[in-house]
Jmol script that loads the backbone (N, CA, C; Angstrom):
load data "model"
ATOM      1  N   MET A   1       9.348  14.963   6.212  1.00  0.00           N
ATOM      2  CA  MET A   1       9.087  14.784   7.635  1.00  0.00           C
ATOM      3  C   MET A   1       8.967  13.310   8.025  1.00  0.00           C
ATOM      4  N   ARG A   2       8.179  12.551   7.272  1.00  0.00           N
ATOM      5  CA  ARG A   2       8.015  11.128   7.573  1.00  0.00           C
ATOM      6  C   ARG A   2       8.431  10.298   6.358  1.00  0.00           C
ATOM      7  N   SER A   3       8.790   9.068   6.640  1.00  0.00           N
ATOM      8  CA  SER A   3       9.073   8.093   5.585  1.00  0.00           C
ATOM      9  C   SER A   3       8.035   6.991   5.684  1.00  0.00           C
ATOM     10  N   THR A   4       7.818   6.292   4.570  1.00  0.00           N
ATOM     11  CA  THR A   4       6.911   5.143   4.592  1.00  0.00           C
ATOM     12  C   THR A   4       7.669   3.906   4.147  1.00  0.00           C
ATOM     13  N   TYR A   5       7.225   2.789   4.664  1.00  0.00           N
ATOM     14  CA  TYR A   5       7.799   1.493   4.319  1.00  0.00           C
ATOM     15  C   TYR A   5       6.640   0.515   4.196  1.00  0.00           C
ATOM     16  N   VAL A   6       6.627  -0.250   3.116  1.00  0.00           N
ATOM     17  CA  VAL A   6       5.581  -1.251   2.923  1.00  0.00           C
ATOM     18  C   VAL A   6       6.104  -2.572   3.452  1.00  0.00           C
ATOM     19  N   TYR A   7       5.376  -3.150   4.413  1.00  0.00           N
ATOM     20  CA  TYR A   7       5.773  -4.437   4.978  1.00  0.00           C
ATOM     21  C   TYR A   7       4.935  -5.541   4.334  1.00  0.00           C
ATOM     22  N   GLY A   8       5.601  -6.542   3.798  1.00  0.00           N
ATOM     23  CA  GLY A   8       4.907  -7.674   3.182  1.00  0.00           C
ATOM     24  C   GLY A   8       4.319  -7.311   1.823  1.00  0.00           C
ATOM     25  N   ASN A   9       3.447  -8.187   1.329  1.00  0.00           N
ATOM     26  CA  ASN A   9       2.857  -8.007   0.003  1.00  0.00           C
ATOM     27  C   ASN A   9       1.417  -7.539   0.030  1.00  0.00           C
ATOM     28  N   GLU A  10       0.775  -7.553   1.187  1.00  0.00           N
ATOM     29  CA  GLU A  10      -0.655  -7.288   1.251  1.00  0.00           C
ATOM     30  C   GLU A  10      -1.027  -5.904   0.723  1.00  0.00           C
ATOM     31  N   PHE A  11      -0.240  -4.889   1.091  1.00  0.00           N
ATOM     32  CA  PHE A  11      -0.537  -3.551   0.591  1.00  0.00           C
ATOM     33  C   PHE A  11      -0.430  -3.509  -0.931  1.00  0.00           C
ATOM     34  N   TRP A  12       0.675  -4.053  -1.467  1.00  0.00           N
ATOM     35  CA  TRP A  12       0.867  -4.012  -2.926  1.00  0.00           C
ATOM     36  C   TRP A  12      -0.197  -4.819  -3.651  1.00  0.00           C
ATOM     37  N   ASP A  13      -0.598  -5.953  -3.095  1.00  0.00           N
ATOM     38  CA  ASP A  13      -1.678  -6.744  -3.712  1.00  0.00           C
ATOM     39  C   ASP A  13      -2.938  -5.896  -3.835  1.00  0.00           C
ATOM     40  N   PHE A  14      -3.284  -5.202  -2.759  1.00  0.00           N
ATOM     41  CA  PHE A  14      -4.454  -4.322  -2.757  1.00  0.00           C
ATOM     42  C   PHE A  14      -4.261  -3.169  -3.748  1.00  0.00           C
ATOM     43  N   TYR A  15      -3.114  -2.507  -3.682  1.00  0.00           N
ATOM     44  CA  TYR A  15      -2.844  -1.314  -4.485  1.00  0.00           C
ATOM     45  C   TYR A  15      -2.971  -1.607  -5.985  1.00  0.00           C
ATOM     46  N   TYR A  16      -2.346  -2.692  -6.426  1.00  0.00           N
ATOM     47  CA  TYR A  16      -2.332  -2.980  -7.859  1.00  0.00           C
ATOM     48  C   TYR A  16      -3.665  -3.531  -8.381  1.00  0.00           C
ATOM     49  N   GLU A  17      -4.584  -3.887  -7.487  1.00  0.00           N
ATOM     50  CA  GLU A  17      -5.938  -4.280  -7.902  1.00  0.00           C
ATOM     51  C   GLU A  17      -6.806  -3.070  -8.240  1.00  0.00           C
ATOM     52  N   GLN A  18      -6.377  -1.882  -7.815  1.00  0.00           N
ATOM     53  CA  GLN A  18      -7.204  -0.686  -7.938  1.00  0.00           C
ATOM     54  C   GLN A  18      -7.020  -0.007  -9.296  1.00  0.00           C
ATOM     55  N   LYS A  19      -8.047   0.742  -9.693  1.00  0.00           N
ATOM     56  CA  LYS A  19      -7.970   1.569 -10.900  1.00  0.00           C
ATOM     57  C   LYS A  19      -6.938   2.671 -10.675  1.00  0.00           C
ATOM     58  N   SER A  20      -6.444   3.239 -11.769  1.00  0.00           N
ATOM     59  CA  SER A  20      -5.394   4.248 -11.654  1.00  0.00           C
ATOM     60  C   SER A  20      -5.847   5.462 -10.848  1.00  0.00           C
ATOM     61  N   GLU A  21      -7.129   5.855 -10.942  1.00  0.00           N
ATOM     62  CA  GLU A  21      -7.589   7.014 -10.170  1.00  0.00           C
ATOM     63  C   GLU A  21      -7.552   6.732  -8.665  1.00  0.00           C
ATOM     64  N   VAL A  22      -7.802   5.489  -8.277  1.00  0.00           N
ATOM     65  CA  VAL A  22      -7.717   5.120  -6.860  1.00  0.00           C
ATOM     66  C   VAL A  22      -6.258   5.083  -6.429  1.00  0.00           C
ATOM     67  N   GLN A  23      -5.385   4.517  -7.256  1.00  0.00           N
ATOM     68  CA  GLN A  23      -3.951   4.509  -6.949  1.00  0.00           C
ATOM     69  C   GLN A  23      -3.431   5.932  -6.784  1.00  0.00           C
ATOM     70  N   ASP A  24      -3.860   6.828  -7.672  1.00  0.00           N
ATOM     71  CA  ASP A  24      -3.429   8.231  -7.582  1.00  0.00           C
ATOM     72  C   ASP A  24      -3.853   8.859  -6.262  1.00  0.00           C
ATOM     73  N   LYS A  25      -5.073   8.577  -5.823  1.00  0.00           N
ATOM     74  CA  LYS A  25      -5.568   9.149  -4.562  1.00  0.00           C
ATOM     75  C   LYS A  25      -4.828   8.546  -3.375  1.00  0.00           C
ATOM     76  N   ILE A  26      -4.553   7.245  -3.425  1.00  0.00           N
ATOM     77  CA  ILE A  26      -3.766   6.605  -2.360  1.00  0.00           C
ATOM     78  C   ILE A  26      -2.398   7.284  -2.286  1.00  0.00           C
ATOM     79  N   ASP A  27      -1.756   7.469  -3.435  1.00  0.00           N
ATOM     80  CA  ASP A  27      -0.442   8.119  -3.471  1.00  0.00           C
ATOM     81  C   ASP A  27      -0.522   9.531  -2.893  1.00  0.00           C
ATOM     82  N   TRP A  28      -1.581  10.258  -3.240  1.00  0.00           N
ATOM     83  CA  TRP A  28      -1.744  11.630  -2.775  1.00  0.00           C
ATOM     84  C   TRP A  28      -1.897  11.683  -1.251  1.00  0.00           C
ATOM     85  N   VAL A  29      -2.732  10.801  -0.694  1.00  0.00           N
ATOM     86  CA  VAL A  29      -2.950  10.797   0.758  1.00  0.00           C
ATOM     87  C   VAL A  29      -1.668  10.379   1.478  1.00  0.00           C
ATOM     88  N   ILE A  30      -0.964   9.381   0.951  1.00  0.00           N
ATOM     89  CA  ILE A  30       0.307   8.980   1.574  1.00  0.00           C
ATOM     90  C   ILE A  30       1.302  10.135   1.511  1.00  0.00           C
ATOM     91  N   GLY A  31       1.275  10.905   0.426  1.00  0.00           N
ATOM     92  CA  GLY A  31       2.114  12.094   0.327  1.00  0.00           C
ATOM     93  C   GLY A  31       1.801  13.108   1.414  1.00  0.00           C
ATOM     94  N   LEU A  32       0.502  13.288   1.723  1.00  0.00           N
ATOM     95  CA  LEU A  32       0.113  14.174   2.833  1.00  0.00           C
ATOM     96  C   LEU A  32       0.700  13.681   4.147  1.00  0.00           C
ATOM     97  N   ILE A  33       0.600  12.388   4.378  1.00  0.00           N
ATOM     98  CA  ILE A  33       1.092  11.800   5.632  1.00  0.00           C
ATOM     99  C   ILE A  33       2.605  11.991   5.744  1.00  0.00           C
ATOM    100  N   ARG A  34       3.298  11.890   4.626  1.00  0.00           N
ATOM    101  CA  ARG A  34       4.750  12.089   4.628  1.00  0.00           C
ATOM    102  C   ARG A  34       5.129  13.538   4.920  1.00  0.00           C
ATOM    103  N   SER A  35       4.296  14.485   4.452  1.00  0.00           N
ATOM    104  CA  SER A  35       4.737  15.879   4.478  1.00  0.00           C
ATOM    105  C   SER A  35       4.084  16.767   5.538  1.00  0.00           C
ATOM    106  N   LEU A  36       2.893  16.436   6.005  1.00  0.00           N
ATOM    107  CA  LEU A  36       2.221  17.283   6.988  1.00  0.00           C
ATOM    108  C   LEU A  36       2.569  16.862   8.411  1.00  0.00           C
ATOM    109  N   ARG A  37       2.886  17.846   9.246  1.00  0.00           N
ATOM    110  CA  ARG A  37       3.179  17.532  10.655  1.00  0.00           C
ATOM    111  C   ARG A  37       1.919  17.049  11.360  1.00  0.00           C
ATOM    112  N   MET A  38       0.806  17.736  11.124  1.00  0.00           N
ATOM    113  CA  MET A  38      -0.480  17.344  11.707  1.00  0.00           C
ATOM    114  C   MET A  38      -1.399  16.921  10.568  1.00  0.00           C
ATOM    115  N   VAL A  39      -1.637  15.614  10.442  1.00  0.00           N
ATOM    116  CA  VAL A  39      -2.482  15.094   9.366  1.00  0.00           C
ATOM    117  C   VAL A  39      -3.935  15.128   9.837  1.00  0.00           C
ATOM    118  N   PRO A  40      -4.830  15.741   9.061  1.00  0.00           N
ATOM    119  CA  PRO A  40      -6.243  15.772   9.465  1.00  0.00           C
ATOM    120  C   PRO A  40      -6.798  14.358   9.639  1.00  0.00           C
ATOM    121  N   GLU A  41      -7.683  14.202  10.621  1.00  0.00           N
ATOM    122  CA  GLU A  41      -8.291  12.902  10.902  1.00  0.00           C
ATOM    123  C   GLU A  41      -9.076  12.382   9.707  1.00  0.00           C
ATOM    124  N   LYS A  42      -9.472  13.264   8.831  1.00  0.00           N
ATOM    125  CA  LYS A  42     -10.161  12.860   7.606  1.00  0.00           C
ATOM    126  C   LYS A  42      -9.291  11.887   6.792  1.00  0.00           C
ATOM    127  N   PHE A  43      -7.967  11.981   6.935  1.00  0.00           N
ATOM    128  CA  PHE A  43      -7.042  11.158   6.151  1.00  0.00           C
ATOM    129  C   PHE A  43      -6.293  10.107   6.964  1.00  0.00           C
ATOM    130  N   LEU A  44      -6.142  10.321   8.257  1.00  0.00           N
ATOM    131  CA  LEU A  44      -5.393   9.385   9.105  1.00  0.00           C
ATOM    132  C   LEU A  44      -6.015   9.383  10.491  1.00  0.00           C
ATOM    133  N   LYS A  45      -6.470   8.205  10.921  1.00  0.00           N
ATOM    134  CA  LYS A  45      -7.164   8.117  12.205  1.00  0.00           C
ATOM    135  C   LYS A  45      -6.691   6.893  12.980  1.00  0.00           C
ATOM    136  N   HIS A  46      -6.463   7.093  14.283  1.00  0.00           N
ATOM    137  CA  HIS A  46      -6.122   5.975  15.164  1.00  0.00           C
ATOM    138  C   HIS A  46      -7.342   5.065  15.294  1.00  0.00           C
ATOM    139  N   LEU A  47      -7.111   3.759  15.248  1.00  0.00           N
ATOM    140  CA  LEU A  47      -8.202   2.803  15.400  1.00  0.00           C
ATOM    141  C   LEU A  47      -8.413   2.506  16.877  1.00  0.00           C
ATOM    142  N   GLU A  48      -9.569   2.859  17.371  1.00  0.00           N
ATOM    143  CA  GLU A  48      -9.929   2.599  18.774  1.00  0.00           C
ATOM    144  C   GLU A  48      -9.791   1.109  19.073  1.00  0.00           C
ATOM    145  N   GLY A  49      -9.330   0.784  20.259  1.00  0.00           N
ATOM    146  CA  GLY A  49      -9.243  -0.604  20.694  1.00  0.00           C
ATOM    147  C   GLY A  49      -8.078  -1.373  20.107  1.00  0.00           C
ATOM    148  N   THR A  50      -7.133  -0.672  19.468  1.00  0.00           N
ATOM    149  CA  THR A  50      -5.952  -1.349  18.939  1.00  0.00           C
ATOM    150  C   THR A  50      -4.711  -0.765  19.601  1.00  0.00           C
ATOM    151  N   ASP A  51      -3.623  -1.475  19.461  1.00  0.00           N
ATOM    152  CA  ASP A  51      -2.353  -1.030  20.026  1.00  0.00           C
ATOM    153  C   ASP A  51      -1.553  -0.284  18.958  1.00  0.00           C
ATOM    154  N   GLY A  52      -1.976   0.950  18.669  1.00  0.00           N
ATOM    155  CA  GLY A  52      -1.212   1.795  17.771  1.00  0.00           C
ATOM    156  C   GLY A  52      -1.475   1.625  16.289  1.00  0.00           C
ATOM    157  N   LEU A  53      -2.569   0.951  15.921  1.00  0.00           N
ATOM    158  CA  LEU A  53      -2.909   0.867  14.498  1.00  0.00           C
ATOM    159  C   LEU A  53      -3.650   2.116  14.066  1.00  0.00           C
ATOM    160  N   TYR A  54      -3.365   2.549  12.846  1.00  0.00           N
ATOM    161  CA  TYR A  54      -4.041   3.691  12.241  1.00  0.00           C
ATOM    162  C   TYR A  54      -4.647   3.248  10.920  1.00  0.00           C
ATOM    163  N   GLU A  55      -5.666   3.980  10.485  1.00  0.00           N
ATOM    164  CA  GLU A  55      -6.195   3.732   9.160  1.00  0.00           C
ATOM    165  C   GLU A  55      -5.989   4.979   8.314  1.00  0.00           C
ATOM    166  N   ILE A  56      -5.430   4.766   7.145  1.00  0.00           N
ATOM    167  CA  ILE A  56      -5.329   5.825   6.145  1.00  0.00           C
ATOM    168  C   ILE A  56      -6.656   5.788   5.407  1.00  0.00           C
ATOM    169  N   ARG A  57      -7.297   6.947   5.306  1.00  0.00           N
ATOM    170  CA  ARG A  57      -8.660   7.022   4.784  1.00  0.00           C
ATOM    171  C   ARG A  57      -8.653   7.663   3.401  1.00  0.00           C
ATOM    172  N   ILE A  58      -9.146   6.901   2.433  1.00  0.00           N
ATOM    173  CA  ILE A  58      -9.154   7.352   1.049  1.00  0.00           C
ATOM    174  C   ILE A  58     -10.583   7.291   0.530  1.00  0.00           C
ATOM    175  N   LYS A  59     -11.009   8.371  -0.129  1.00  0.00           N
ATOM    176  CA  LYS A  59     -12.341   8.380  -0.732  1.00  0.00           C
ATOM    177  C   LYS A  59     -12.202   8.837  -2.178  1.00  0.00           C
ATOM    178  N   VAL A  60     -12.762   8.048  -3.079  1.00  0.00           N
ATOM    179  CA  VAL A  60     -12.783   8.378  -4.504  1.00  0.00           C
ATOM    180  C   VAL A  60     -14.228   8.276  -4.954  1.00  0.00           C
ATOM    181  N   GLY A  61     -14.827   9.417  -5.250  1.00  0.00           N
ATOM    182  CA  GLY A  61     -16.257   9.419  -5.556  1.00  0.00           C
ATOM    183  C   GLY A  61     -17.028   8.941  -4.340  1.00  0.00           C
ATOM    184  N   SER A  62     -17.859   7.933  -4.534  1.00  0.00           N
ATOM    185  CA  SER A  62     -18.607   7.385  -3.394  1.00  0.00           C
ATOM    186  C   SER A  62     -17.924   6.150  -2.800  1.00  0.00           C
ATOM    187  N   ASP A  63     -16.773   5.760  -3.357  1.00  0.00           N
ATOM    188  CA  ASP A  63     -16.046   4.582  -2.878  1.00  0.00           C
ATOM    189  C   ASP A  63     -15.074   4.971  -1.769  1.00  0.00           C
ATOM    190  N   VAL A  64     -15.004   4.115  -0.758  1.00  0.00           N
ATOM    191  CA  VAL A  64     -14.162   4.368   0.408  1.00  0.00           C
ATOM    192  C   VAL A  64     -13.161   3.222   0.538  1.00  0.00           C
ATOM    193  N   TYR A  65     -11.910   3.586   0.800  1.00  0.00           N
ATOM    194  CA  TYR A  65     -10.826   2.614   0.935  1.00  0.00           C
ATOM    195  C   TYR A  65     -10.082   2.889   2.231  1.00  0.00           C
ATOM    196  N   ARG A  66      -9.495   1.844   2.780  1.00  0.00           N
ATOM    197  CA  ARG A  66      -8.693   1.975   3.992  1.00  0.00           C
ATOM    198  C   ARG A  66      -7.373   1.237   3.813  1.00  0.00           C
ATOM    199  N   VAL A  67      -6.321   1.838   4.350  1.00  0.00           N
ATOM    200  CA  VAL A  67      -5.012   1.196   4.414  1.00  0.00           C
ATOM    201  C   VAL A  67      -4.586   1.258   5.873  1.00  0.00           C
ATOM    202  N   PHE A  68      -4.252   0.118   6.447  1.00  0.00           N
ATOM    203  CA  PHE A  68      -3.810   0.092   7.838  1.00  0.00           C
ATOM    204  C   PHE A  68      -2.307   0.311   7.911  1.00  0.00           C
ATOM    205  N   CYS A  69      -1.903   1.003   8.970  1.00  0.00           N
ATOM    206  CA  CYS A  69      -0.493   1.316   9.156  1.00  0.00           C
ATOM    207  C   CYS A  69      -0.225   1.526  10.643  1.00  0.00           C
ATOM    208  N   PHE A  70       1.054   1.701  10.969  1.00  0.00           N
ATOM    209  CA  PHE A  70       1.440   2.085  12.326  1.00  0.00           C
ATOM    210  C   PHE A  70       2.747   2.858  12.234  1.00  0.00           C
ATOM    211  N   PHE A  71       3.070   3.535  13.317  1.00  0.00           N
ATOM    212  CA  PHE A  71       4.302   4.328  13.381  1.00  0.00           C
ATOM    213  C   PHE A  71       5.375   3.517  14.086  1.00  0.00           C
ATOM    214  N   ASN A  72       6.568   3.522  13.503  1.00  0.00           N
ATOM    215  CA  ASN A  72       7.713   2.872  14.121  1.00  0.00           C
ATOM    216  C   ASN A  72       8.831   3.904  14.192  1.00  0.00           C
ATOM    217  N   GLU A  73       9.458   4.020  15.344  1.00  0.00           N
ATOM    218  CA  GLU A  73      10.555   4.969  15.538  1.00  0.00           C
ATOM    219  C   GLU A  73      10.141   6.394  15.172  1.00  0.00           C
ATOM    220  N   GLY A  74       8.926   6.759  15.527  1.00  0.00           N
ATOM    221  CA  GLY A  74       8.483   8.142  15.381  1.00  0.00           C
ATOM    222  C   GLY A  74       8.032   8.561  14.008  1.00  0.00           C
ATOM    223  N   ASN A  75       8.962   8.691  13.064  1.00  0.00           N
ATOM    224  CA  ASN A  75       8.624   9.242  11.755  1.00  0.00           C
ATOM    225  C   ASN A  75       8.604   8.212  10.631  1.00  0.00           C
ATOM    226  N   LEU A  76       8.624   6.944  10.969  1.00  0.00           N
ATOM    227  CA  LEU A  76       8.534   5.891   9.963  1.00  0.00           C
ATOM    228  C   LEU A  76       7.134   5.284  10.024  1.00  0.00           C
ATOM    229  N   VAL A  77       6.406   5.356   8.914  1.00  0.00           N
ATOM    230  CA  VAL A  77       5.053   4.810   8.844  1.00  0.00           C
ATOM    231  C   VAL A  77       5.132   3.487   8.087  1.00  0.00           C
ATOM    232  N   ILE A  78       4.694   2.417   8.738  1.00  0.00           N
ATOM    233  CA  ILE A  78       4.717   1.084   8.145  1.00  0.00           C
ATOM    234  C   ILE A  78       3.332   0.797   7.568  1.00  0.00           C
ATOM    235  N   LEU A  79       3.251   0.615   6.245  1.00  0.00           N
ATOM    236  CA  LEU A  79       1.988   0.305   5.579  1.00  0.00           C
ATOM    237  C   LEU A  79       1.791  -1.205   5.578  1.00  0.00           C
ATOM    238  N   LEU A  80       0.588  -1.653   5.950  1.00  0.00           N
ATOM    239  CA  LEU A  80       0.345  -3.083   6.117  1.00  0.00           C
ATOM    240  C   LEU A  80      -0.577  -3.681   5.055  1.00  0.00           C
ATOM    241  N   ASN A  81      -1.851  -3.354   5.104  1.00  0.00           N
ATOM    242  CA  ASN A  81      -2.824  -3.940   4.192  1.00  0.00           C
ATOM    243  C   ASN A  81      -3.926  -2.933   3.902  1.00  0.00           C
ATOM    244  N   GLY A  82      -4.665  -3.168   2.842  1.00  0.00           N
ATOM    245  CA  GLY A  82      -5.739  -2.263   2.468  1.00  0.00           C
ATOM    246  C   GLY A  82      -6.941  -3.023   1.971  1.00  0.00           C
ATOM    247  N   PHE A  83      -8.060  -2.326   1.914  1.00  0.00           N
ATOM    248  CA  PHE A  83      -9.293  -2.936   1.422  1.00  0.00           C
ATOM    249  C   PHE A  83     -10.282  -1.840   1.058  1.00  0.00           C
ATOM    250  N   GLN A  84     -11.282  -2.221   0.272  1.00  0.00           N
ATOM    251  CA  GLN A  84     -12.370  -1.293  -0.031  1.00  0.00           C
ATOM    252  C   GLN A  84     -13.434  -1.481   1.031  1.00  0.00           C
ATOM    253  N   LYS A  85     -13.838  -0.386   1.620  1.00  0.00           N
ATOM    254  CA  LYS A  85     -14.821  -0.409   2.703  1.00  0.00           C
ATOM    255  C   LYS A  85     -16.218  -0.327   2.093  1.00  0.00           C
ATOM    256  N   LYS A  86     -17.055  -1.316   2.404  1.00  0.00           N
ATOM    257  CA  LYS A  86     -18.388  -1.355   1.810  1.00  0.00           C
ATOM    258  C   LYS A  86     -19.504  -1.211   2.835  1.00  0.00           C
ATOM    259  N   THR A  87     -19.133  -1.185   4.125  1.00  0.00           N
ATOM    260  CA  THR A  87     -20.121  -0.976   5.188  1.00  0.00           C
ATOM    261  C   THR A  87     -19.592   0.110   6.112  1.00  0.00           C
ATOM    262  N   ASP A  88     -20.438   0.565   7.032  1.00  0.00           N
ATOM    263  CA  ASP A  88     -20.010   1.608   7.965  1.00  0.00           C
ATOM    264  C   ASP A  88     -18.960   1.115   8.948  1.00  0.00           C
ATOM    265  N   LYS A  89     -19.000  -0.166   9.285  1.00  0.00           N
ATOM    266  CA  LYS A  89     -18.037  -0.707  10.240  1.00  0.00           C
ATOM    267  C   LYS A  89     -16.793  -1.202   9.512  1.00  0.00           C
ATOM    268  N   THR A  90     -15.642  -0.979  10.116  1.00  0.00           N
ATOM    269  CA  THR A  90     -14.403  -1.541   9.584  1.00  0.00           C
ATOM    270  C   THR A  90     -14.397  -3.026   9.908  1.00  0.00           C
ATOM    271  N   LEU A  91     -14.120  -3.838   8.913  1.00  0.00           N
ATOM    272  CA  LEU A  91     -14.187  -5.281   9.081  1.00  0.00           C
ATOM    273  C   LEU A  91     -13.170  -5.786  10.089  1.00  0.00           C
ATOM    274  N   LYS A  92     -13.650  -6.564  11.058  1.00  0.00           N
ATOM    275  CA  LYS A  92     -12.781  -7.086  12.103  1.00  0.00           C
ATOM    276  C   LYS A  92     -11.665  -7.950  11.528  1.00  0.00           C
ATOM    277  N   ASN A  93     -11.971  -8.751  10.514  1.00  0.00           N
ATOM    278  CA  ASN A  93     -10.915  -9.615   9.960  1.00  0.00           C
ATOM    279  C   ASN A  93      -9.796  -8.802   9.318  1.00  0.00           C
ATOM    280  N   GLU A  94     -10.100  -7.618   8.785  1.00  0.00           N
ATOM    281  CA  GLU A  94      -9.054  -6.758   8.219  1.00  0.00           C
ATOM    282  C   GLU A  94      -8.181  -6.162   9.330  1.00  0.00           C
ATOM    283  N   ILE A  95      -8.820  -5.785  10.442  1.00  0.00           N
ATOM    284  CA  ILE A  95      -8.053  -5.284  11.600  1.00  0.00           C
ATOM    285  C   ILE A  95      -7.176  -6.398  12.163  1.00  0.00           C
ATOM    286  N   ASP A  96      -7.748  -7.604  12.279  1.00  0.00           N
ATOM    287  CA  ASP A  96      -6.973  -8.749  12.778  1.00  0.00           C
ATOM    288  C   ASP A  96      -5.767  -9.023  11.890  1.00  0.00           C
ATOM    289  N   LYS A  97      -5.963  -8.932  10.574  1.00  0.00           N
ATOM    290  CA  LYS A  97      -4.859  -9.151   9.633  1.00  0.00           C
ATOM    291  C   LYS A  97      -3.769  -8.105   9.861  1.00  0.00           C
ATOM    292  N   ALA A  98      -4.167  -6.848  10.023  1.00  0.00           N
ATOM    293  CA  ALA A  98      -3.195  -5.779  10.261  1.00  0.00           C
ATOM    294  C   ALA A  98      -2.444  -6.009  11.570  1.00  0.00           C
ATOM    295  N   GLU A  99      -3.143  -6.435  12.601  1.00  0.00           N
ATOM    296  CA  GLU A  99      -2.469  -6.697  13.881  1.00  0.00           C
ATOM    297  C   GLU A  99      -1.482  -7.846  13.755  1.00  0.00           C
ATOM    298  N   ARG A 100      -1.837  -8.900  13.004  1.00  0.00           N
ATOM    299  CA  ARG A 100      -0.904 -10.016  12.779  1.00  0.00           C
ATOM    300  C   ARG A 100       0.336  -9.537  12.019  1.00  0.00           C
ATOM    301  N   LEU A 101       0.116  -8.705  10.988  1.00  0.00           N
ATOM    302  CA  LEU A 101       1.245  -8.194  10.213  1.00  0.00           C
ATOM    303  C   LEU A 101       2.155  -7.319  11.064  1.00  0.00           C
ATOM    304  N   LYS A 102       1.562  -6.494  11.920  1.00  0.00           N
ATOM    305  CA  LYS A 102       2.357  -5.636  12.800  1.00  0.00           C
ATOM    306  C   LYS A 102       3.206  -6.482  13.741  1.00  0.00           C
ATOM    307  N   LYS A 103       2.598  -7.508  14.326  1.00  0.00           N
ATOM    308  CA  LYS A 103       3.322  -8.398  15.227  1.00  0.00           C
ATOM    309  C   LYS A 103       4.478  -9.086  14.484  1.00  0.00           C
ATOM    310  N   LYS A 104       4.206  -9.566  13.272  1.00  0.00           N
ATOM    311  CA  LYS A 104       5.228 -10.228  12.475  1.00  0.00           C
ATOM    312  C   LYS A 104       6.359  -9.254  12.111  1.00  0.00           C
ATOM    313  N   TYR A 105       6.010  -8.007  11.820  1.00  0.00           N
ATOM    314  CA  TYR A 105       7.024  -6.986  11.519  1.00  0.00           C
ATOM    315  C   TYR A 105       8.004  -6.867  12.682  1.00  0.00           C
ATOM    316  N   TYR A 106       7.488  -6.741  13.909  1.00  0.00           N
ATOM    317  CA  TYR A 106       8.366  -6.599  15.072  1.00  0.00           C
ATOM    318  C   TYR A 106       9.164  -7.873  15.337  1.00  0.00           C
ATOM    319  N   GLU A 107       8.568  -9.037  15.067  1.00  0.00           N
ATOM    320  CA  GLU A 107       9.331 -10.284  15.208  1.00  0.00           C
ATOM    321  C   GLU A 107      10.485 -10.315  14.222  1.00  0.00           C
ATOM    322  N   ASP A 108      10.220  -9.900  12.991  1.00  0.00           N
ATOM    323  CA  ASP A 108      11.282  -9.860  11.982  1.00  0.00           C
ATOM    324  C   ASP A 108      12.368  -8.852  12.373  1.00  0.00           C
ATOM    325  N   GLN A 109      11.981  -7.710  12.917  1.00  0.00           N
ATOM    326  CA  GLN A 109      12.957  -6.689  13.331  1.00  0.00           C
ATOM    327  C   GLN A 109      13.858  -7.201  14.448  1.00  0.00           C
ATOM    328  N   SER A 110      13.281  -7.990  15.366  1.00  0.00           N
ATOM    329  CA  SER A 110      14.063  -8.473  16.507  1.00  0.00           C
ATOM    330  C   SER A 110      15.092  -9.515  16.076  1.00  0.00           C
ATOM    331  N   ARG A 111      14.916 -10.115  14.894  1.00  0.00           N
ATOM    332  CA  ARG A 111      15.866 -11.109  14.386  1.00  0.00           C
ATOM    333  C   ARG A 111      17.059 -10.465  13.690  1.00  0.00           C
ATOM    334  N   LYS A 112      16.957  -9.179  13.387  1.00  0.00           N
ATOM    335  CA  LYS A 112      18.046  -8.499  12.651  1.00  0.00           C
ATOM    336  C   LYS A 112      19.197  -8.121  13.556  1.00  0.00           C
TER     337      LYS A 112
END
end "model"
wireframe off; spacefill off
backbone 0.3
color backbone group
């Protein structure tokens, strides 16, 4: 149903820093996003106050991780950056980074 594309290196930098059990869970949740028409908010949630950014929500034991993404052309999910969440609030600098990456993605697309 959906395809994913990793833009830049930030997602991979985050992904390869994680233990294999965390990587497996990230892969599993991304698989849900690719295959389910309606993804439960437990796994994918729109970020309030942003222009179309979503957070992929991953939980392994008591550890919580987030991967920011957005939809391009309907069924293409662009993965941007990820981090381990250690407080209840999503870090503003991580959201800012995702917004910069999204803007850069569209700038790069317009040059093609």
